[in-house]
N, C-alpha and C positions, 0 to 999 in steps of 0.2 A: 304468711307462707305456711299454710296449714299442712302441706304435704311434704315439707322438707324434714323428713324423718330418717333419712338414711345418712350414713356417714359420707362426708364429702372429701375432696382431696386437699382440703384446707389445713394442712399440718404445719401451721406457722410455728416457728421455733419459739420456745418459751422465753419470755422476756425477763431479764434479771433486773427489773426496775421497781420491785416491791420494796421501796426504801423510803425512809423519812429521816429527818434529823434525829428523831427520838426513837425510832422503831425499826424492826426488821421482820417483815411478814414471811411466814413459811407456808408452803403448800398444805392444803387441808389434810391430805392423807398421810403426811409425815407423822411419825409416832410421837413427837413431842413438840409442844409449843416452846417459844423462847422469849426471853426479855433481853434487852440490850444490857450487856454486862460491862459497860464502859464507865460506870460511876456517875453518869449524868443524871440530873434531877428529872429528866423527861423520859426515863425508861418506861416501857409499856409492856403489858402482858398481851401477847399475840398468839393465842392457842392454835390458830389456823388462818387461812388466807382470807377469811370473811369477817374476822372480828379483831378489833384492837381496843384494849382498855388502857387508857392513859393514866398517869399519876394524878391527874386532876379529876379522875372518876368518870370522865366522859367515855361512853361506849361508842366506838365508831364501827358501823357496819359497812363493809366494802361491797358495793353492788356491782355484779357483773352485767347488769342490765341498765340501759339508759333511762333517765327520767325525762320524758317528753310530754308530761301532762297527764299521763295515765295512772299515776299513783304508785308506780313500781317501787320507788324508794321507801314509801311508807309501808307498803305490804311486805316487802322483803325484811325491813327492819323490825316489823311487828313479829314475824316468825322467829327471828333471832332473839329479840327481847323477851318473848314469851318463854322460850326454852331456857334462857339465861336468868330469868326472873329479874331483869334489869329495871331500873327506874326510867320510865318512858321519857320523862322530861330531860334526861341526860343522855339520850340516844341521838347520834348523828349519823349521816350517811355520806359516803364519798364514792365516786365512780372508780371502778377497777381499771388497772392498766391493761393493755392488750396482752393477754397471756392465755392462749387457747388451751394449753394443757391444764391450767388451773381453773379457768373461768369459762369453759365451754358451756354453751346452751345444750342441755342434755337432750332436748328435742331435736337439735340439729346434728347430733353425733359429735364430730370433732371440730365444730366451728363455734366461735364466740360471736354472739350477736343477739339482738332483740327483735322479736317478730312472732307472728302467729299466735298472739295473745298467750304467750308461754312464760312470761316472767315469773309469775307466782307458781304456776303448775309445774314447771320443770325444776324449780328451786325449793319447793315445799319440803320434801323429805331431806334434801341436801342441807338446807339451813336449819331444820329442826335438829339434825344430827350435829351440826356445827355448834349450835347454841347449847345443846345438851352436853356435849363434850367439854366445852369451856366451863359450864356450870359445875360439872363433876370435878374438874381440876381445881376450881376455887374451893369447893367443899372439901376435897382431899387436903388441900393446903391448910385450911382452917383446922381440920381434924388433927393433922400432924402437929400444927403449931400449938393447939390447945390440949393435945393429948386426950382427945375424946373420940368415941366411935363416930364414924362418918355418917351413919344412919340417924344420928341424933342432931346433925347439923342441918339447918334450914336456910333457905334463901328467899328474900322478899324485897322488892323495890330496891335492888342494888345493895342490899345489906345481908351479910352472912352472919348467922346467929347460932348460939348454943344456949337453949333456954335454961337448962339445969345449972350451968355455971354462970349464967347471965353475961356471957361474953358475946361481943359482936364486932364486926369489922366491915368496912366498905370494900368494894372491889379493888380500888387502887391500893388500899392498905395491905391487900393480900397478893398484889401483882407479883412481887419478887418471889414469894414462896410458890405461887401457882405455876410460875414459869419453870420451876424445877420438877414439877410433877409429871410423870409420863402420861400422855393422853390415852385415856382408856379406849379400847377398840369397840366396846359394847355399851357405850353410854346410851341409856334408854330415854327417848323423848317422852314427854308427858302424855297422859291420857287426856282426851279431849274434855273430860269432865272437870279437869283442873285448870283449864284455860282462864286467864284473867285479862288477856289482851286480844287474842285471836277471837274473832266473832264479835268484837266490840267496836264501836265507832270512834277509835282513837284519832287524835288530831293528826293531820298530815305534817310530815317533817319538813316539807318544802314551802309551806304556805307563808310563813313569816318572811323568809328571805325573798320570796317572789313579790310579796305585797309591799315590801320596804325597799326593793331595788337592789338588795345585796346579792341576789342570785346571779351567777356568772353564765352568760350565754356567749356564743362566739363573738357577737358584736361588742361584748364588753372587754374583749382581750385587746390590750394596748401594750405592745412590747417596744423596747428601745429601738429606734430607727425604723420601725415598721412602716411599710408602704401598703397602700390599698389598691387593689386591681378591680377595674370595671371592664366588662367583657362585651365584645360584639360577636354574637352568634350568627351562623348562616340563616337566611330566611327559609331555606328548605332543608329537610333532613337528608344527609348524605353529601351535601355540598362541601367543598373545601376551599381554603384561601388560595387564590391564584396570585394576588398581589394587593397592596394597599398603599394609600397615601396618608401619611400621618403628619404632614408638614404643619397644618394648622393646630393639630392637637399638641405637638411638641412645643408650640409657641406659648401655650398656656402655662402661667407661672405655677410651679409645684409639680409639674409632670416630670417624671424621672426616666421613663422608658415606655416605648410602644413596641409590642412584640407579637408575632404570629405564633400560634401553638397548635399542636395536634395530638390527640390521644387516640386510643383504639376506637372510640365512639364519636368523637366530635372534633371539629376544627374551628378556629376563631382567631380573633385579634384582641389583645388586652392592653389597656392603658394603666400604667402604674404611676401613682402620684402620692403626695403626702397625706391626702385625706380623700374620703369617698366623693364628696361633691366636686372636687377638682377633677378626680378621675372620671366621673360621670360626664361632666361638661366636656372634657377633652375627648372622651370616647365618642360623643355625638358628632364630633368634627372629623372623625376618621372615615375615609372613603375606602371601601373594600370591594375588590373585584373577585367574584366567586366562580370557581370551576364547578358547574352544575351537571357535569357529564353523568354522574351516578346519582343525582338528586331525585328525590321522590316528588312527583308532580301530580299526584292523584287528588281526589276530593272525597269527602265523606259521603256526598250524594252518590258518587259512583260506587263506593264501597257498599253502601246499603243495597243498591241495586244488584251488585254482584253477589252479595251474601244471600239475598232473597232467592236468587236462582240456585245457588249451591244448596240451600236448605230444601229444595224440591227433590234432591237426590239422596240416596242412602249415604251415610258417613261411616267412619270407623266406630265399631261398637264399643261403648264404654260400660254398658250394663244391659243384660238380656235375661228376662224371665219369661218363660213360656214362648208363645209365638204371637207377637203383637200384630204383624202385618195380616196374618190369617184371621186373627180375632177382629181386626178392624173391617176386614172384608165381610165377615159374617154378622157384624153388629147391626142391631136394629136402627141405631142412629149413630152418626159420627159428628162430633164437634171439633172445630179447628180454630186455631188462633196463631197469629204471628206477632212477636214482640221485638222491638228494636231498642237498642241501648247505645248511646254515643260514647266517644272517648271522654274520659273525665280527668281533670287535673287534681293534684293532691291539695293545692291551695292552702298549705300550712301558714299559720300566722307569721312565722319567721321564714323569709325566703332563704334559699340555699346559700351557704357561706362556709368558709374554711380558712384557717390560718396555717401557714406552712413556713418552716425554717429548714433550709437545706444546708447541712454542714459538709465538711470534707469527707467524713465517713459515716454520717448519720443523717437522719431526718426526723423532725419533730412536728407534730400536727395537733392543733387545738380545734375541736369540732364537736357538734352535737352528734357524737359518734354512735351509730346504731349497728354497724356490721364490721366489727373489728377485724375478723379473720380475712375477709375479702379485701378490705381497704389496706390492711397491712401488707398482704401478699402483692396486690397490684402496685402499690407504691415501691415496695422493695424491688420488684421486677423493673420498674421504670428507671430506678436510680442505680440498678446493679448492686444492691445492698443485701445483706442477709436480713430476713424479717426481724431478727432481734435488734437490729439497728434502727428500726422505725418505731418511734415512740408515739402513741396516740393518747392524748389527754381527753377523756370523756367529760364533756360539759353538758349542761342542760340544753334541751332543744325545745324550741317553741312550736311543738307539733311535728308530725312527720307523716303519719298515716301510711307508712310503708316507703315513702320517697327517699329517706336517708339510708335505707337498707338497699342501695342499688346493687344489683348483681354484678355490675361492671365497675363499681366504685367511680361512677362517672364524674361527679362534681369534685370529689377528692382528687382524682387523677388530673382533672383540669387545673385545680389550684397548684398541684405539683408541677405540671407541665408549664404553666405560666411562670412560676418561680424559677424553674430550670432554664427556660428560654431567656429570661431577663438576666440570668447570671449574677444575681445580687446575693450578697452575703448577709442580708437582713431578712427578718420575717416579712411575709406578704399575706395580707388578708384579702382573699377574693370575696367579693360581695355581688350577688346577683340582685338586680332590681326585681320588682314584682313581675314586670313584663317578661324578663328573662326566665323567671321561675315558671311562668305560665306557658311560654312559647318554646322553650328549649327541649321539651320532650319528656318522655317517660310518663305515660298515662295508663289509666285503666283502659283495657282494650275495648274497642267497639264490637258489639255482638248483635246477631240476629238469631232468634229462637223460633222454631215452629213446633206446635204441639197438636196432637190429635188424640181425642178420647172416644173410645167405643162404648156405647151403652146397650144393654140388652133390653128386651121388651118391657121389663119392669123398672127401667131407669138405673139399673145397677152398673157400676163402672167395671168393665171387663177388659179394657185395653187402654194402654197409654203409650204413645210414641212421642219422643222428645228429641228434636234435632237442634244442635247448637253450632253456630258458625262464628269463628273469631280467631284472632291471633293467639299464639302461645306465649305465656309469660316465661316459662321455663326453658324454652328452646334457646340454644346458644349460651346457656349458663352452666355452671357446675352442678346445678340441681336437675338438669334434664334427665328424664328417665329413659329406659331403653326402648320403650314401645312408642306407638304412634299417638297415644293419648296423653295429653297434658292434664293431669288430675285436677289442676286448679281451674281449668275451663269447665269441668263438669261437676265439681263438688257442689253438693246441695241438690243435684239432679240425679246423679248416679247412686246416691244414698238416700233417695226419697223414702221417708218413713212410712208412707201410706201403702197398704197392701193392695196390689193390683195383680190379678192372675197372669196377665200378659203385658209385659213392660219392656220397652226398648229405649235406650238413651244412646244417641249417636253424635259424633263430633266431626266437623270439618275444620281442620286447622289451616288458617290462611297465612300468607307471608307478604309483608311490605316493609318499607323502611321507616314507618312511624314507630318510634321506640316505646315499648310498653313494659310495665312491671306491676307488681302487686299494689293494690289500693285497698284501703280499710275494708276488710272482710272478704277480699279477693273474689273468688268465683261466686260466692253467695250474694255479691252485689247485684247479680243479674238472675241467677237461678232461683233465688227466693221469690223474686217478682214474678217470673213466668209461671212457676209451679203454683204459687199461692193465689195468683190472679186467675189462672186457668181453673183451679179447683173451685173458686167462687163462681166462675162461669157455669160449671157443672151443677153447682148447688142451685143457682138461679133457674137454670134450664129444667132441672128435675124438681124444683120447688121444695128443696130441702134447706134446713137451717145450716149456715156455714159451720157453726160450732158442732152441731150434731153430725154433719157429714164427716168432719175431721175425726171426731171421736169414733165413728163407725169404721173408718178406714185404718185407724191405728190399731195394730195388734196389741195384745196384752203385754208383749215383750217390751214395748216402748213405754215403760213406766214413767220415765222422766218427761216425755212428751205429754202423756195424759195428765201428770201432776201440774205441769206448767200451763197447759190449756185450761184445766179446771180452775187453777188459781186466777188466771186473767178473767175467766168468765165470772167467777165469784166476785172479784174485786170491782169489776166494771158493771156488774148487775146485768150481764148479758141476757139472762133468762127472765128478767123482770120487765114490765112495761117501760118503754122509753118515752122521753119528751117528744111531742109531736114535731117540734122544730129541729130534731136531731136525726142524723143517719150515721150508722156505725159500720166500720169495716174491721175485719179480723185477719191476722196472719200469724203463722207459727213456723219457726225455722230453727234448725240446729246448725251451728257452726263452731269450730274450735272446741268441740266436745261440750258445748253448753247449749241449752235449749231456751229460746226466747219466744214469747207470744206477746203480741201487742194488739190493742183495740184502739183504733183511731175514731174519735168522736167529732163528727162534723156538725156544726150548728148553722142553721139558716138565719141570716140577719137581713136587715133592710138593704144592705149593700152587697149581699152575696153570701157565699159559703165561707165559714171560718173554721179552721182546725182548732177547736177549743181545748181539747184535752186528749192525752194518750195514757192509757193504762198499760203498764208493762209488767210482765212476770218473767222471772229468769230462774233457771236451775243451773247454777254454776258450781255445784258441789259445795263444800264448806266455804262460806263467805269470810275470808280473812278479815276484811274490813267492810261491813255493810254499807257505810257511807260512800266509800270509794266505788263499790259495786253500783250503787245508785247513780253516782256521778258519771260513771262510764256508760251506763245505760242511757242516761240523759244526753251525754255528749255524743255517743254513737248514733242515737236517734236523731239528734240535731244535724249531725253530719250527713246522714242518709236523707234527711228531709231536704237539706239544701240541694243535694244532687237531684232529688225527685222533682223539686220545684223548678230549678233553673240551670242545673249543671250540664254543660255540653261544651266540648272542644270540637270545633269544626275546622276542616281544611278546604281550601279552594286553590286549585293549581299548586298543591303542595305547601301552601302557606297557612299557618295557624292563624285564625281570624280573631282569637281572643287574646287579651293582654293583661287586663287588670280587673278589679272588682266591679267596674262599670259594665263590662260585657261578660264577665264570669262571676256572677254574684255568689256570695256566701250568705248563709242565713243571718238575717237581722234579728235583733232582740224582740221586736214587735211581731215577728213571724213565729217565734218559738212558743209552742203550746204549753200549757200546764202538763206536767208529767208525774204520774204516781208510779213508783217502782216497788214491786213486791218480790221477795226472794223466797224460793221454795226451800224450806228447811232441809238441810242435808248434813250428813257426817262423812260423805265421800270426799276424796281428795279434791282440791280446787281445780276447776277448769277455767277456760278463757273468759274474760269480761271486756277486754279492750275493744274487740271487734263485733261480738255477737249482737250488740244492740242496734247495729246499722241495718242489716238486711230486712227485718220485718216491716219497718215503717213505711217504705214506699208501697208495698202491696197492701198493707192495711189501709193506707190512705186511698189508694186506687180502688180498692173494693168498696170503700164508703162512697167515693165519687161515682162509681158505677150505679149504685143505688140511687144517689141523689140526682144524677143526670140521665139515667136510663141508657147510658152508653159505656161499654167497658173501655178502660184505658189500655192501649196497646203499645205505646211507646213513651219514652222519657226523653227530655224533661217535660213536665206538664206545660210549661210556658210555651214550648214549641207547638203544643196542640191547642193553644189559645185558652188553656184552663188556668185560671188565677184564683187565689184565695185572698180574702180581705184580711 
């Protein structure tokens, strides 16, 4: 959600749930931290809402961002531990409660949530200040206790020391005294030259629990009396339950209820039983009659045809430099290309699920919680409760790629609606099957792009016209802007880094009932492909080297682009002779304030072409943890590669044709190339890493394929074009 930068209307009431048996967390900006003064052995020092130091010496970092595989817990904890000078082996992380006032994502304004590759970037200064403040309080406590000057007290590896008097104390030993020290308003974070953790490949805090099975995901929640719900969704978007026959389902042992439900976005029937398999078997026996009066009955074939026609006409202007139409008219040559992109499912490893308990005056939810403010607000409205009475427990999530941050809280609302309809006083775990996860909606939109380039007699690029046709992600949400342009549809095109004297980017925003939302790297999923592939078309036509052309078109102001492009060229050996059996493709793209360049190296084998290796360079500002940056580049690249090779959701007569990994394949291990990641050295503030690795891989691969096969790639996935890799 790279454009969600304005304040929203999500002013959820502050939750008074920052409590534990041994501690009491106070908001970060309060002037003083506290320890519990009840005489218990478990009293803790809690200088602010992000840090808790227990009497066992464990430093707990409270994360306002979900850990869904992207390394957020580790990165956020590293920032705190660095400024606190904590012992990394004694640092733990837990998810924060839903509390918009305290834990708002600073990118989103007044909303709490995770997205837009913002976990580290929006928290960096905030957590540095939190850690520095806590450290200063510990130092002051030691200085007062030992009656020495504070500037003579040092902290290292969780130990506070005074060298001259040879005294030292661990954090927990100073907790009581530190809790009495007023929090300084001007605690100064470290200079980067003093970092011992930031910029180093420290171990991930979640690896051990995930590898040993101790990590808690939604599926791991088992509460007393809990029932499991399996769902029947309508075959077409917009259909509603007209009636249903559950007689056979109710006869299955273990089935407790069968109910119809309806939310703002979806209708269906749910079977509640003592376990999932029982619920699923019974669900398959339910016969539902659907009211399809308002159902969508279109097809993706029809949409592509309609979009191609729309792209022939001018759209709403998203960016205008000079006079592109006039420059095209006077150009010596005009190159044209049309690119097509299908709907894409998120296909997270963990299908959507949610546990709900509805009480007389409250509601409690356990979930891989990504968008607290919206989920809390929607649930509160559904149950006629104040938001403060809706408690959200943030668990690990097995991936999301944007799906769990639904702008309508769709699956959370569904779990609540099912529980409410059943009228049960026990928790309910709603579990979607893989098929429901694929078929029930919210996809990366389908798009068509048309581009024209005008060249003068010397082959110089003088005009660039780019038209984009597709659905809006923001429309109908709290994030919709006032104008006709959805910035997420044109990002990566409207901010094209290349200098063209006459440039036009236009948008046609379409409407239908196929539900769409952000998908890993959002608009850049399609704009990077069209712009970078078209640029290679120009390079081939004018007989220019793709790297040299990009360098020539980048102004001196784009220092990060130049540095990233130069680094990938250096590390790949772009300007050196290549093996005769290899063809290479290049792509460069900026998203989420980070710049990524990738070189895809295709190798000819006896059985065909193989993507043998990808060299990736990234400028993401200061790399808090270089290993996690590399992991995210590799993961994002693999995710984008899966979509490029075979990702497509298609509809026929309104019915989604894909259901599981047999017809919506994800990348297999034998398809993943070797990846070398190189980070541009930087002292600038961190920028995004979770998503920027995804956009360049498809165009880099397509540009290599164009050289190998002599034909440019104009649509994705490659499998639909009969292109396969060994």
